[in-house]
matplotlib code that plots the C-alpha trace (Angstrom):
import matplotlib.pyplot as plt

x = [-1.0, 0.7, -1.8, -1.9, 0.3, -2.0, 0.4, 3.3, 1.0, -0.1, 3.5, 4.3, 1.4, 2.4, 6.1, 5.2, 3.1, 5.9, 8.9, 9.6, 8.4, 12.0, 11.8, 9.5, 11.2, 14.8, 13.7, 13.8, 13.9, 11.6, 12.1, 15.0, 14.8, 18.0, 17.0, 20.5, 21.6, 19.8, 16.0, 15.7, 17.8, 15.5, 12.4, 14.1, 14.7, 11.1, 9.6, 12.3, 11.2, 7.7, 8.8, 6.5, 3.5, 4.2, 5.1, 1.5, 0.0, 2.8, 6.1, 8.4, 11.7, 10.2, 8.7, 12.1, 13.8, 11.3, 11.5, 15.3, 16.1, 14.0, 16.7, 18.9, 21.5, 24.8, 25.9, 23.6, 22.8, 24.9, 25.2, 22.9, 20.1, 20.2, 17.7, 20.4, 22.0, 18.8, 18.6, 17.7, 14.2, 13.3, 15.2, 12.4, 10.0, 12.5, 12.8, 9.0, 8.7, 11.5, 9.6, 6.4, 8.4, 9.8, 6.5, 4.8, 7.3, 8.0, 11.7, 14.0, 16.3, 17.3, 18.0, 20.6, 19.8, 20.7, 22.2, 22.4, 18.9, 16.5, 15.4, 14.1, 12.6, 8.8, 6.2, 5.4, 1.7, 0.8, -1.3, 1.8, 2.7, -0.6, -0.1, -2.5, -2.6, -1.7, 1.6, 2.6, 2.1, 4.7, 5.5, 3.7, 4.4, 2.7, 3.5, 4.2, 0.9, -1.6, -4.2, -7.0, -9.0, -8.0, -4.3, -4.1, -3.7, -0.2, 1.9, 4.9, 8.0, 11.2, 12.1, 10.6, 11.5, 13.2, 10.7, 7.8, 9.1, 9.9, 6.4, 4.9, 6.9, 6.1, 2.4, 2.9, 4.9, 2.3, -0.6, 1.3, 2.4, -1.2, -2.3, 0.4, -0.4, -4.1, -3.3, -1.4, -4.7, -6.5, -6.8, -6.2, -4.8, -6.4, -4.4, -7.2, -7.8, -4.1, -3.7, -6.7, -5.4, -1.8, -3.1, -5.1, -2.2, 0.1, -2.7, -2.9, 0.9, 2.7, 0.3, 2.5, 5.9, 7.5, 8.3, 11.4, 13.3, 15.7, 13.0, 13.1, 9.6, 9.0, 5.2, 4.3, 3.0, 4.8, 1.4, 0.3, 3.6, 3.3, -0.3, 0.3, 3.4, 1.3, -1.4, 1.2, 3.0, -0.3, -0.9, 2.6, 2.5, -0.8, 0.5, 3.8, 2.5, 3.4, 6.6, 7.9, 10.9, 13.3, 13.7, 10.0, 9.5, 12.1, 10.3, 8.7, 7.2, 4.5, 0.9, 0.8, -1.9, -5.4, -6.7, -10.5, -12.7, -16.2, -18.6, -22.1, -24.6, -28.1, -27.1, -28.8, -32.1, -32.1, -31.2, -33.4, -36.5, -37.8, -40.9, -42.2, -45.3, -45.9, -45.0, -43.2, -39.7, -38.0, -34.9, -34.3, -34.9, -32.8, -29.7, -30.2, -30.2, -27.0, -25.4, -26.3, -24.6, -21.4, -22.2, -22.9, -19.6, -17.8, -19.5, -19.1, -15.4, -15.2, -17.0, -14.4, -11.5, -12.9, -13.4, -9.7, -8.4, -6.9, -6.3, -7.9, -4.9, -5.9, -8.7, -6.3, -8.9, -12.6, -14.9, -18.2, -19.5, -16.3, -13.4, -10.2, -9.0, -5.7, -6.1, -3.7, -3.8, -4.2, -5.9, -9.6, -9.5, -11.7, -14.3, -14.4, -14.8, -17.6, -19.4, -19.0, -20.4, -23.4, -24.1, -23.8, -26.0, -28.7, -28.7, -29.1, -31.7, -33.9, -33.2, -33.5, -35.6, -32.5, -32.5, -28.9, -26.2, -22.5, -20.3, -17.2, -14.2, -10.7, -7.3, -4.2, -0.9, 2.7, 5.3, 6.6, 3.1, 3.4, 5.9, 3.0, 0.1, -1.7, -2.1, -3.3, -6.0, -6.9, -7.4, -9.3, -11.8, -12.2, -13.2, -15.5, -17.5, -18.3, -19.4, -21.8, -23.7, -24.7, -26.0, -27.0, -25.5, -24.5, -28.0, -29.9, -27.6, -25.1, -25.8, -25.7, -29.5, -31.9, -33.3, -37.0, -37.7, -35.1, -36.2, -39.4, -39.5, -41.3, -42.9, -46.5, -47.3, -50.9, -53.4, -52.2, -53.2, -50.9, -47.8, -45.2, -46.0, -42.4, -40.9, -44.0, -41.8, -42.4, -45.5, -45.9, -47.1, -49.4, -47.2, -48.6, -51.5, -49.5, -48.2, -44.4, -42.1, -39.4, -36.6, -38.1, -38.8, -35.1, -34.2, -36.3, -34.7, -31.2, -32.0, -33.0, -29.9, -27.3, -26.9, -25.6, -23.5, -19.8, -19.0, -20.2, -19.8, -19.7, -20.6, -20.4, -23.8, -27.1, -25.9, -26.2, -29.5, -29.6, -29.4, -29.4, -26.4, -25.1, -25.5, -23.7, -25.1, -24.2, -24.8, -24.8, -23.3, -22.8, -20.6, -18.1, -18.8, -22.2, -20.7, -21.9, -19.6, -18.3, -17.7, -15.0, -14.4, -15.4, -15.2, -14.7, -16.1, -15.1, -12.0, -9.2, -9.8, -7.9, -8.8, -6.8, -9.9, -11.7, -10.8, -10.8, -10.0, -11.0, -12.7, -14.0, -17.7, -19.4, -22.5, -23.6, -27.4, -29.0, -31.0, -33.5, -31.9, -35.0, -38.5, -40.2, -37.6, -38.7, -36.2, -37.4, -40.9, -41.9, -44.8, -45.9, -49.4, -49.4, -46.2, -47.1, -44.2, -43.6, -45.6, -43.2, -40.0, -37.9, -34.6, -31.6, -33.8, -33.1, -34.8, -37.5, -36.9, -39.6, -37.7, -34.4, -36.0, -37.6, -34.1, -33.3, -33.1, -35.8, -37.5, -38.0, -36.3, -33.9, -30.7, -29.4, -25.6, -23.9, -20.2, -17.3, -13.6, -12.9, -10.8, -10.2, -10.0, -7.3, -5.5, -5.3, -4.5, -1.8, -1.6, 1.3, 3.3, 4.5, 5.1, 1.8, 3.0, 0.4, 1.4, 1.3, -2.1, -3.3, -2.0, -3.9, -7.1, -6.9, -6.2, -9.2, -11.4, -9.9, -11.1, -14.5, -15.4, -13.4, -12.8, -16.2, -17.9, -15.9, -16.6, -20.3, -20.5, -18.6, -19.6, -22.8, -24.9, -28.1, -26.9, -27.7, -25.1, -26.7, -23.3, -19.7, -16.8, -14.2, -14.5, -18.2, -20.7, -24.5, -25.6, -29.0, -29.6, -31.2, -30.7, -28.5, -26.4, -25.7, -24.3, -21.8, -20.9, -20.2, -17.9, -16.0, -15.8, -14.1, -11.7, -10.8, -10.4, -7.8, -6.0, -6.0, -4.7, -1.9, -3.8, -3.0, -4.9, -5.0, -7.4, -10.6, -14.2, -17.4, -20.8, -24.5, -27.1, -30.8, -33.3, -36.7, -39.6, -39.2, -42.1, -40.6, -39.7, -36.2, -35.3, -36.5, -34.5, -31.4, -32.0, -32.0, -28.6, -27.2, -28.2, -26.5, -23.4, -23.3, -23.6, -20.7, -18.6, -19.6, -18.7, -15.1, -15.3, -13.9, -17.4, -20.6, -24.0, -26.9, -30.0, -29.5, -26.1, -22.6, -19.7, -16.1, -15.4, -13.0, -16.1, -18.2, -17.1, -17.5, -21.0, -22.1, -20.9, -22.8, -25.9, -25.9, -25.4, -28.4, -30.5, -29.6, -30.7, -33.9, -34.6, -33.9, -36.0, -33.0, -34.4, -37.8, -38.5, -40.1, -36.8, -34.9, -37.2, -36.7, -32.9, -33.6, -35.4, -32.5, -30.1, -31.9, -31.8, -28.1, -27.6, -29.6, -27.4, -24.2, -25.5, -26.9, -25.1, -28.4, -28.3, -32.1, -31.5, -29.4, -32.5, -32.2, -29.5, -31.8, -34.6, -32.2, -30.8, -34.3, -35.2, -32.1, -32.7, -36.3, -35.9, -32.5, -32.1, -28.6, -28.6, -28.4, -24.7, -23.7, -26.7, -26.5, -22.8, -23.5, -26.3, -24.5, -21.8, -24.4, -24.4, -20.9, -21.4, -18.0, -18.9, -18.6, -21.5, -23.7, -22.6, -23.6, -26.6, -29.2, -27.5, -27.0, -30.7, -32.0, -30.1, -31.2, -34.9, -34.9, -33.0, -35.5, -38.6, -41.0, -39.1, -40.9, -40.3, -41.3]
y = [41.6, 38.5, 35.8, 32.9, 30.0, 27.0, 24.5, 25.6, 25.6, 22.0, 20.9, 22.3, 20.4, 17.1, 17.7, 18.2, 15.1, 13.0, 14.7, 11.8, 8.9, 7.8, 7.0, 4.1, 3.0, 2.9, 0.2, -2.6, -3.5, -1.7, -3.2, -1.7, 1.5, 2.6, 2.8, 3.4, 6.6, 9.3, 9.4, 12.7, 11.0, 8.0, 10.2, 11.8, 8.4, 7.5, 10.5, 10.1, 6.5, 7.8, 11.0, 10.6, 10.1, 13.1, 15.4, 15.1, 17.1, 18.9, 20.7, 17.7, 19.6, 21.5, 18.3, 16.5, 19.5, 19.7, 16.0, 16.0, 19.4, 20.0, 20.1, 23.0, 21.5, 20.7, 18.7, 15.9, 16.1, 16.1, 19.3, 18.0, 17.6, 21.1, 23.9, 26.5, 24.7, 24.4, 26.3, 29.9, 29.6, 26.8, 27.8, 29.7, 26.8, 24.4, 26.5, 26.6, 22.8, 22.6, 24.9, 22.9, 19.7, 21.3, 22.7, 19.4, 17.7, 20.9, 20.7, 23.7, 21.9, 18.5, 15.6, 13.0, 10.1, 6.7, 4.1, 1.5, 0.2, 2.7, 0.1, -2.3, 0.3, -0.1, 2.5, 2.6, 2.9, 6.5, 5.0, 3.8, 7.5, 8.8, 9.5, 11.1, 9.8, 6.1, 4.5, 4.1, 0.6, -1.4, -0.1, -2.0, -1.6, -2.0, -4.6, -3.4, -4.2, -2.3, -0.4, -2.7, -2.4, -5.9, -5.2, -1.9, -3.6, -3.2, -6.1, -6.8, -7.0, -4.9, -4.9, -5.4, -8.6, -7.8, -10.2, -8.4, -5.0, -6.2, -7.6, -4.4, -2.3, -4.7, -4.1, -0.3, -0.6, -2.7, -0.5, 2.7, 1.1, 0.1, 3.7, 4.9, 2.2, 3.0, 6.7, 5.8, 4.8, 7.9, 11.0, 14.1, 13.4, 15.6, 16.8, 16.5, 12.9, 12.0, 13.7, 11.9, 8.5, 9.1, 10.4, 7.2, 4.8, 6.6, 6.3, 2.6, 1.9, 4.6, 4.6, 2.0, 3.5, 5.9, 9.3, 9.7, 6.7, 9.0, 10.1, 8.4, 7.1, 6.9, 7.1, 9.5, 7.8, 8.8, 9.2, 11.8, 13.6, 13.7, 14.9, 17.7, 18.8, 19.0, 21.1, 23.5, 23.9, 24.7, 27.5, 28.8, 29.0, 31.0, 33.3, 34.1, 34.3, 36.2, 37.4, 34.1, 35.8, 33.5, 35.8, 36.0, 32.2, 31.6, 33.9, 31.7, 34.5, 35.8, 34.5, 32.8, 30.3, 30.1, 26.9, 26.7, 24.3, 23.4, 21.6, 20.6, 21.2, 19.8, 16.4, 14.3, 16.1, 15.8, 12.2, 10.8, 13.0, 10.9, 9.0, 8.7, 10.0, 6.9, 7.1, 3.8, 3.0, 4.2, 2.1, 3.4, 7.0, 6.8, 5.4, 7.8, 10.8, 9.7, 9.0, 12.5, 14.1, 12.5, 13.9, 17.4, 17.6, 16.2, 18.5, 21.6, 20.7, 20.4, 23.7, 25.5, 23.8, 24.9, 28.4, 28.6, 26.4, 23.9, 20.1, 17.3, 17.2, 20.5, 18.7, 17.9, 16.0, 15.1, 12.8, 12.8, 16.0, 18.0, 19.0, 21.1, 22.8, 24.6, 27.8, 30.4, 33.8, 35.6, 39.0, 39.1, 35.6, 36.7, 38.2, 35.0, 32.9, 35.2, 35.0, 31.2, 31.1, 33.2, 31.1, 27.8, 29.3, 30.3, 26.8, 25.1, 27.6, 26.9, 23.2, 22.1, 24.8, 25.9, 22.6, 22.0, 24.6, 24.6, 26.4, 27.9, 29.4, 30.1, 31.2, 32.6, 30.8, 31.2, 28.6, 28.7, 28.0, 24.5, 23.8, 24.0, 22.8, 21.2, 24.6, 26.1, 23.4, 24.0, 27.7, 27.2, 24.8, 27.0, 29.8, 27.4, 26.8, 30.5, 30.4, 27.5, 29.7, 32.0, 29.9, 31.7, 34.9, 36.3, 35.7, 37.1, 40.1, 40.3, 44.0, 45.0, 44.9, 42.1, 40.6, 40.0, 38.3, 35.6, 35.2, 33.3, 30.6, 31.8, 28.6, 28.0, 24.7, 24.6, 22.3, 20.5, 17.1, 17.8, 18.1, 15.4, 12.4, 11.4, 14.6, 16.9, 19.8, 20.4, 20.4, 17.0, 15.5, 12.5, 9.4, 5.8, 7.2, 9.4, 13.0, 12.9, 15.9, 15.8, 15.7, 12.6, 10.9, 11.4, 9.9, 6.8, 6.4, 6.8, 4.4, 1.8, 2.3, 2.4, -1.4, -1.9, 1.3, 1.1, 4.6, 8.2, 10.5, 14.3, 17.0, 20.8, 21.1, 19.3, 16.4, 13.8, 12.1, 13.7, 17.5, 20.8, 20.3, 23.9, 23.8, 20.4, 17.0, 13.3, 9.8, 6.7, 3.9, 0.1, 0.2, 3.0, 2.5, 4.2, 7.5, 10.5, 12.9, 15.8, 14.2, 16.1, 13.3, 9.7, 8.2, 4.4, 3.4, -0.3, -1.3, 1.0, 1.7, 3.7, 4.8, 7.3, 8.6, 9.3, 11.3, 8.3, 8.3, 6.3, 6.8, 4.2, 4.7, 2.5, 1.8, -1.7, -2.4, -5.8, -6.6, -9.2, -12.1, -12.9, -11.5, -14.1, -14.1, -12.2, -13.7, -14.9, -13.5, -14.8, -16.9, -14.1, -13.3, -10.0, -8.7, -5.4, -5.3, -8.9, -8.3, -5.5, -7.5, -7.3, -8.8, -6.5, -3.9, -2.9, -5.0, -3.4, -2.7, -5.2, -7.9, -7.1, -7.3, -10.6, -12.1, -11.7, -14.7, -14.6, -11.3, -9.5, -6.2, -3.8, -2.8, 0.7, 1.0, 4.4, 4.4, 6.9, 7.3, 8.7, 11.9, 12.1, 15.9, 15.6, 13.0, 15.4, 18.4, 17.0, 13.3, 13.7, 15.6, 18.4, 16.2, 17.2, 18.1, 18.6, 15.3, 13.4, 14.8, 13.9, 10.3, 10.0, 11.3, 9.1, 6.0, 6.5, 6.9, 3.7, 1.9, 3.4, 3.7, 0.9, -1.9, -1.6, -2.0, -5.2, -6.5, -6.1, -7.5, -10.6, -11.3, -9.4, -9.3, -8.7, -5.3, -1.9, 0.9, 4.3, 6.1, 5.4, 7.5, 9.7, 8.4, 7.4, 4.8, 4.3, 0.8, -1.0, -4.7, -7.6, -6.9, -9.9, -9.4, -5.8, -6.7, -9.2, -6.7, -4.0, -6.3, -7.4, -3.8, -2.8, -5.7, -4.9, -1.2, -2.1, -4.3, -1.5, 1.1, -1.0, -1.8, 1.7, 2.4, 6.1, 5.3, 3.7, 3.4, 4.1, 2.9, 2.7, 0.2, 0.9, -1.9, -1.0, -2.5, -2.1, 0.4, 2.7, 6.2, 6.3, 9.6, 8.3, 5.1, 7.1, 9.2, 6.1, 4.9, 8.5, 8.7, 5.3, 6.5, 9.6, 7.4, 5.3, 8.5, 9.8, 6.5, 6.4, 5.8, 2.6, 1.3, -0.2, 0.7, -1.6, -2.8, 0.3, -1.0, 0.2, -2.3, -2.2, -3.8, -6.3, -7.7, -8.2, -11.7, -13.1, -11.6, -12.9, -16.4, -16.2, -14.9, -17.6, -20.2, -18.9, -18.8, -22.4, -23.5, -21.6, -23.2, -26.7, -26.1, -26.2, -22.9, -21.3, -17.9, -16.9, -17.6, -15.6, -12.7, -12.8, -12.6, -9.4, -8.0, -9.0, -7.3, -4.1, -4.2, -4.9, -1.9, 0.3, -0.9, 0.0, 3.4, 4.4, 2.3, 1.6, -1.8, -2.2, -3.2, -6.2, -8.1, -9.4, -11.8, -14.0, -13.7, -14.9, -17.7, -19.0, -18.7, -20.7, -23.4, -23.7, -23.6, -25.3, -28.8, -29.8, -32.4, -29.7, -29.2, -26.8, -24.5, -24.6, -23.7, -20.8, -19.5, -19.9, -17.6, -14.8, -14.7, -13.1, -9.3, -9.0, -11.3, -9.8, -12.1, -10.4, -6.9, -7.7, -9.9, -7.5, -7.5, -11.3, -11.9, -9.3, -10.9, -14.4, -13.4, -11.6, -14.4, -16.9, -14.8, -17.1, -20.2, -23.2, -22.1, -18.5]
z = [-8.7, -10.0, -11.0, -8.6, -10.0, -9.5, -11.0, -8.8, -5.8, -6.6, -7.1, -3.6, -2.1, -3.7, -2.9, 0.8, 0.8, -0.7, 0.9, 3.3, 1.3, 1.2, 4.9, 4.1, 0.9, 2.3, 4.8, 2.3, -1.4, -3.8, -7.2, -9.1, -7.2, -5.5, -1.8, -0.4, 1.2, 3.1, 2.8, 0.8, -1.9, -1.9, -2.2, -5.2, -6.8, -6.2, -8.1, -10.8, -11.4, -12.2, -14.0, -17.0, -14.7, -12.4, -15.3, -16.6, -13.7, -11.8, -12.5, -12.3, -11.8, -8.9, -7.4, -7.5, -5.9, -3.1, -2.1, -2.3, -0.8, 2.3, 5.0, 6.1, 8.5, 6.8, 9.8, 9.0, 5.3, 2.2, 0.1, -2.6, -0.1, 1.4, 0.7, 0.4, -2.5, -4.5, -7.8, -7.2, -8.9, -6.5, -3.4, -1.6, -2.1, -0.8, 2.4, 2.5, 2.5, 5.0, 7.4, 6.9, 7.7, 10.9, 12.1, 11.6, 13.9, 15.9, 15.2, 15.0, 12.5, 11.2, 13.5, 13.0, 10.7, 12.3, 10.0, 12.8, 13.2, 11.6, 9.0, 11.7, 14.1, 14.2, 15.0, 18.7, 19.5, 20.4, 23.2, 24.9, 25.6, 27.1, 30.8, 33.2, 36.7, 36.1, 35.3, 31.6, 30.1, 28.2, 24.8, 22.1, 18.3, 15.0, 12.4, 8.8, 7.2, 5.0, 7.0, 8.1, 11.3, 12.4, 11.7, 13.7, 17.1, 18.6, 19.5, 21.8, 19.6, 19.1, 15.5, 12.0, 10.2, 6.8, 4.9, 6.6, 5.4, 1.9, 1.5, 2.8, 0.3, -2.5, -1.8, -1.9, -5.1, -6.8, -5.8, -6.9, -10.2, -10.8, -10.4, -12.8, -15.4, -15.1, -15.7, -18.9, -20.5, -19.3, -21.3, -19.3, -15.9, -13.3, -10.3, -7.8, -8.9, -8.6, -5.2, -3.7, -4.9, -3.8, -0.5, -0.1, -1.0, 1.5, 4.2, 3.5, 3.6, 5.6, 8.7, 10.4, 9.6, 12.2, 10.8, 13.0, 14.3, 16.3, 18.8, 22.2, 21.5, 17.7, 17.9, 15.1, 12.0, 8.8, 7.2, 9.7, 9.3, 5.5, 5.8, 8.2, 6.4, 3.2, 5.0, 6.5, 3.1, 1.4, 3.9, 3.7, -0.1, 0.0, 2.8, 1.0, -2.6, -4.7, -3.1, -1.7, 0.0, 1.7, 4.7, 5.3, 4.9, 7.6, 10.1, 12.8, 14.8, 12.4, 12.6, 9.2, 10.0, 11.3, 13.1, 12.6, 14.6, 13.6, 16.0, 15.3, 18.1, 18.5, 17.2, 19.8, 19.7, 15.9, 15.7, 18.4, 18.3, 15.4, 15.0, 18.5, 16.9, 14.8, 11.1, 11.0, 9.7, 12.9, 12.3, 8.8, 9.7, 12.9, 11.1, 8.2, 10.5, 12.3, 8.9, 7.7, 10.7, 9.4, 5.9, 7.2, 9.0, 5.9, 3.4, 5.5, 5.8, 2.0, 1.5, 3.7, 1.9, -1.5, -0.3, 0.5, -2.3, 0.1, -0.3, 1.7, 4.0, 5.6, 7.5, 10.3, 12.4, 11.8, 13.8, 15.7, 14.1, 15.0, 12.7, 12.7, 9.5, 9.0, 7.0, 5.7, 7.5, 4.2, 3.5, 4.3, 5.8, 8.7, 6.4, 4.4, 7.5, 8.7, 5.3, 5.4, 8.9, 7.9, 4.8, 6.8, 9.6, 7.1, 5.6, 9.0, 10.1, 7.0, 6.5, 10.1, 11.8, 13.6, 15.5, 14.4, 14.2, 13.5, 16.0, 14.4, 16.1, 15.0, 16.3, 14.8, 15.2, 14.1, 13.3, 16.9, 18.1, 16.7, 19.5, 21.9, 19.8, 22.7, 24.4, 21.1, 21.0, 24.7, 24.2, 21.0, 22.6, 25.6, 23.2, 21.4, 24.5, 24.7, 21.0, 21.7, 24.1, 21.3, 18.4, 15.2, 16.6, 13.2, 11.8, 14.8, 15.6, 12.8, 12.0, 15.7, 16.0, 16.9, 13.7, 14.5, 11.2, 12.0, 15.6, 14.6, 11.9, 8.8, 7.7, 6.6, 8.4, 7.1, 8.8, 11.8, 10.4, 7.4, 9.6, 9.0, 11.1, 11.4, 12.8, 13.5, 12.4, 8.7, 6.4, 4.9, 1.6, 1.5, 1.1, 1.6, 3.5, 5.9, 5.6, 5.5, 4.8, 2.1, 4.8, 6.5, 3.1, 2.3, 5.7, 4.8, 1.4, 2.7, 5.5, 2.9, 0.9, 3.7, 4.3, 0.8, 0.1, -0.4, -1.7, -1.2, -4.2, -3.6, -6.1, -5.9, -7.6, -7.7, -9.8, -7.0, -6.0, -2.6, -3.0, -1.1, 1.2, 1.1, -2.7, -2.8, -3.4, -2.9, -4.3, -2.2, -4.4, -4.1, -7.2, -8.0, -11.7, -11.2, -10.2, -12.2, -14.1, -12.0, -8.6, -6.8, -4.2, -3.7, -0.3, -0.1, 3.3, 3.2, 1.2, 0.1, -3.6, -6.2, -9.7, -11.7, -13.4, -10.1, -7.0, -4.7, -1.0, 2.1, 5.4, 7.9, 8.7, 11.3, 9.3, 10.3, 10.3, 10.9, 7.8, 6.5, 4.7, 2.6, 2.0, 4.1, 6.9, 9.9, 12.3, 15.7, 15.4, 12.0, 13.5, 15.9, 14.8, 16.7, 15.1, 13.5, 11.1, 9.7, 6.5, 5.5, 5.7, 2.6, 1.7, 2.4, 4.3, 7.9, 10.5, 12.6, 16.3, 17.1, 15.1, 16.8, 20.3, 19.5, 18.8, 22.5, 24.7, 27.3, 27.7, 24.3, 25.0, 23.3, 24.8, 24.2, 24.7, 25.1, 25.7, 25.4, 26.4, 29.8, 30.2, 26.5, 26.6, 29.2, 27.1, 24.2, 26.3, 28.7, 28.2, 25.8, 28.4, 26.1, 23.1, 21.5, 18.1, 15.4, 13.7, 17.0, 17.9, 14.4, 14.9, 18.2, 16.7, 13.6, 15.5, 17.8, 14.8, 13.3, 16.4, 16.8, 13.0, 11.5, 14.0, 15.7, 12.4, 11.8, 15.3, 15.0, 11.5, 12.4, 16.0, 16.7, 13.5, 15.3, 16.4, 14.9, 14.9, 15.4, 15.5, 16.3, 15.6, 17.3, 20.8, 21.4, 20.6, 20.5, 19.5, 19.8, 19.9, 21.7, 25.4, 26.1, 22.9, 23.7, 27.1, 25.6, 22.9, 25.4, 27.3, 24.3, 23.0, 26.2, 26.1, 22.5, 23.4, 26.1, 23.6, 21.0, 23.5, 24.9, 28.1, 29.2, 32.4, 31.6, 28.8, 29.8, 28.7, 30.5, 29.4, 30.2, 29.0, 29.1, 28.5, 27.0, 25.0, 21.3, 21.1, 23.7, 22.2, 20.9, 22.5, 25.9, 25.6, 24.8, 27.8, 30.0, 28.5, 28.7, 32.4, 33.1, 31.3, 33.5, 36.6, 35.3, 34.9, 38.4, 40.1, 39.2, 35.4, 33.8, 34.6, 33.1, 34.5, 33.7, 35.6, 37.8, 39.1, 38.4, 38.1, 37.0, 33.7, 35.3, 37.2, 34.1, 33.0, 36.5, 36.9, 33.5, 34.4, 37.7, 35.9, 33.3, 36.1, 38.0, 34.8, 34.1, 37.6, 37.2, 33.9, 35.3, 38.4, 40.7, 42.1, 41.8, 40.4, 43.8, 45.6, 42.9, 43.4, 47.1, 46.5, 44.5, 47.6, 49.8, 47.4, 47.7, 51.5, 51.4, 49.2, 51.6, 54.4, 52.5, 51.6, 55.0, 57.5, 59.3, 60.9, 60.5, 56.9, 58.0, 58.8, 55.3, 56.6, 58.8, 56.2, 53.5, 55.7, 56.3, 52.6, 51.6, 54.1, 53.1, 49.3, 48.6, 50.2, 51.3, 48.6, 45.9, 46.9, 44.1, 44.4, 48.2, 48.2, 45.9, 48.1, 51.4, 50.1, 49.9, 53.7, 53.7, 53.8, 52.0, 49.2, 45.7, 44.8, 47.4, 46.2, 42.6, 43.5, 42.1, 38.7, 38.7, 39.6, 37.2, 34.3, 35.2, 35.5, 32.2, 30.5, 31.7, 30.9, 29.1, 30.3, 31.8, 35.4, 34.8]

ax = plt.figure().add_subplot(projection="3d")
ax.plot(x, y, z, "-o")
ax.set_aspect("equal")
plt.show()
């Protein structure tokens, strides 16, 4: 068999990634580059301008052919841009990229290029298109700006300004030229390094450019189109190699692809079942465990890519412990998936006592199936649910028989007193007077390093500091110059960074943790003689939960917030109304992750620095903070989510907040918040449940204002705490009346009327007017009285009238 042509394969991958770069460049001026004419010609001019650079790591002649000749319809494209007119040695590969291009956008052929207004047409927000049972919002659009969480909010405007576009293209040109210049001083130029950096620059600049201005709603990001075209082309090359016959490449009916989904199970139990036993360092270990879930998903994805010799682009979606990878349907692919699954299962079984497992399912698809990609996803996820019911199935029954040796954990736990005091699941070693296992010790170290890290370096061996991730290892770095030799990928988790000598790419990770500013700073509780943690405060280290609780106003409590997007599965499956192409779905997934992993990190860091992010990504959030701060944060998060999603009423958040003392077991506190989140979902969604009461988000600002007013009156002795507690009792009776309809509960009205007259003199006009409104059974104030009073009492706990 003909030896696999790796250089040709890599050229095809890069050609597919750059095939439509001309669509961005032709919108304005780009130095001395000729940006006139049809976009494939501009793409060709671009790669030609950097011929010496590209020639160092790919076949330049082939690259130029692929970016110039990836269309087939002579009605819309000049002869020198058509696949069929490519040189014979390159023609089949031109058709291959053309097919990848069409499958990405689910087009059967080329569409007309408009020379009327395509330069000024902006990218419409994908969230403008999501339609379930509510009306569509007005279409909002994105400004031409480099990717930044604060710049990814859509605005109301119709066309780009030419200066805006030129400035954007200038930024792209400067960053790309810098990469090229940097490579000139390097020795050997590595393809993987260059691909990762080019991928990153395109992510930064082409995210806000529409891939097709001729669609009715141009809402697919050029970046996501380039990325998915690259992924599809990689699979097509492997599938058709070595024959690469044009007739077979043009066949849309054959199952040439496999879509694989991986979904981690057991995440919540693993993250939250930590240190309710008493080993200390809860905050560090909790955040480290959440962070490692992201790492596990990332590394497993890499392992699968490496097994199939695929680029980073083939991870179509990844967030919240779930990922989708496009694979070529080559010979023995199913055997390879099965072997990977067994290898991964074995690792989880041994490393985590089978507490976490990765569910893997896959489905075949043809080129035609990309026309109904949403249905492919729906069926795949339906099948995945069945797989989830049989964890570790291959290990336990892989040979058709029950494996008794694997059914029970084969670990010598030794004496009970030597069990790890942090997890109570593995044998521990004596560390600082307590038995702690290696896994929990790693958690603690990672938790200490997380506040300052900016990069994650990945290695295919044990080079990195943190080892034994399926044979891979990682380094957590605050400076990329400290990376060790042999890293195959470096994730920048803050700023977009490029370096020709390193495989740099970017991913937002919500990683904010409230830390100590100085060694002697223990925040609000520094003078608290009973504080159990203050002697351990160190500059830059995560604050203890007791410290965070003590930063609350009033009662010293922690608030646990859990929130997620309502009906998100339906939004992906049918919200796009048949327009669910692979690139459009990728845009939707990526933009949600930008909000929950990128913007939320920025929001907390700037406005709510006392908070602690346990996890945020994909579509859900768990954050911990002072009880009053967490309420305000939840409210602003919801407001920003609506701004981000074009105020589309089809996309809403539900949330639950549980309030506990700082010493309360984490997993129990999360259960409280989880239960409240479920209540919000059950009561119509688009809601927040706290203090045992569910309210719509639109009511929150009014209720908070009422609560703060009542707190102020309580503090100033305008009302007594006894009267306020009576109001709480009346609120409960009103709730019972509303739930049962029994008039016996209406006796609260004369009781409350008497209480108001007795406790609030007529002279206190403002307070009396407020209280009199409570007598109206239809008053929103009465409906939410329990919540208003609960907030005021907790906010005033410890006050002079308490």
